[in-house]
C-alpha positions in Angstrom: 46.6 54.9 6.6 44.6 56.1 3.6 47.4 55.1 1.2 47.4 51.6 2.6 43.6 51.4 2.2 43.8 52.7 -1.4 46.5 50.1 -2.1 44.4 47.3 -0.7 41.5 48.5 -2.9 43.7 48.6 -6.0 44.8 45.0 -5.3 41.2 44.0 -4.7 40.4 45.6 -8.0 42.4 42.8 -9.7 39.8 40.4 -8.3 36.4 42.0 -8.8 36.6 45.3 -10.7 37.8 46.8 -13.9 38.5 50.4 -12.7 39.4 52.1 -9.4 39.0 55.9 -9.1 40.4 58.1 -6.4 38.6 61.4 -6.3 39.2 64.6 -4.4 35.8 66.1 -3.4 35.7 69.8 -2.5 32.8 71.1 -0.5 32.3 68.3 2.0 32.0 69.9 5.5 29.5 67.9 7.6 28.8 64.3 8.4 26.0 64.1 5.8 28.2 65.2 2.9 29.9 61.9 2.4 26.5 60.2 2.6 25.2 62.4 -0.2 28.3 61.9 -2.3 28.2 58.1 -1.8 24.6 57.8 -2.7 25.0 59.9 -5.9 27.9 57.9 -7.1 26.4 54.6 -6.1 23.3 55.2 -8.3 25.4 55.2 -11.4 25.2 52.0 -13.5 28.3 49.9 -13.2 29.5 51.2 -9.9 30.3 48.3 -7.6 31.5 50.0 -4.4 31.9 53.6 -3.1 33.4 55.0 0.1 33.5 58.8 0.8 35.7 60.3 3.5 35.0 63.6 5.2 38.4 63.8 7.0 40.4 63.9 3.8 37.6 64.9 1.4 38.1 62.0 -0.9 36.0 59.3 -2.5 37.1 55.9 -3.7 35.1 54.2 -6.4 35.3 50.6 -7.7 33.5 50.2 -11.0 33.1 48.2 -14.1 35.0 49.0 -17.3 32.3 51.0 -18.9 32.0 53.6 -16.1 33.4 57.0 -17.2 35.1 59.3 -14.7 33.2 62.3 -16.2 29.9 60.6 -15.2 31.2 60.2 -11.6 32.2 63.9 -11.5 28.7 64.9 -12.8 27.0 62.8 -10.1 29.1 64.4 -7.4 28.2 67.9 -8.7 24.5 67.1 -8.8 24.6 65.7 -5.2 25.1 69.2 -3.8 27.7 72.0 -3.7 30.5 69.6 -4.4 33.3 69.6 -7.0 35.2 66.4 -7.8 38.6 66.0 -9.3 40.0 62.6 -10.3 43.3 62.1 -8.6 44.0 58.6 -9.9 42.3 56.1 -12.2 43.5 52.5 -12.6 42.2 50.0 -15.2 42.6 46.3 -14.8 
């Protein structure tokens, strides 16, 4: 199910984004964790859309071309006791 969702986001990226990031987020354990991660990433300039998932501990980010994955990972770390790892990054 998640793979289908990621595929649809990648296809949507052709229409309205320059980059799509799929990020593994360690340290998310409660229902508020994805909220904190989403808020931290969403505050970055150039980020258009964010969804964080507790069940598979992942975040999907759609952003403009100038957004650097390292900045996303820093935002995740600053949000709490989380560690992010970019699993996939697609540029369009």
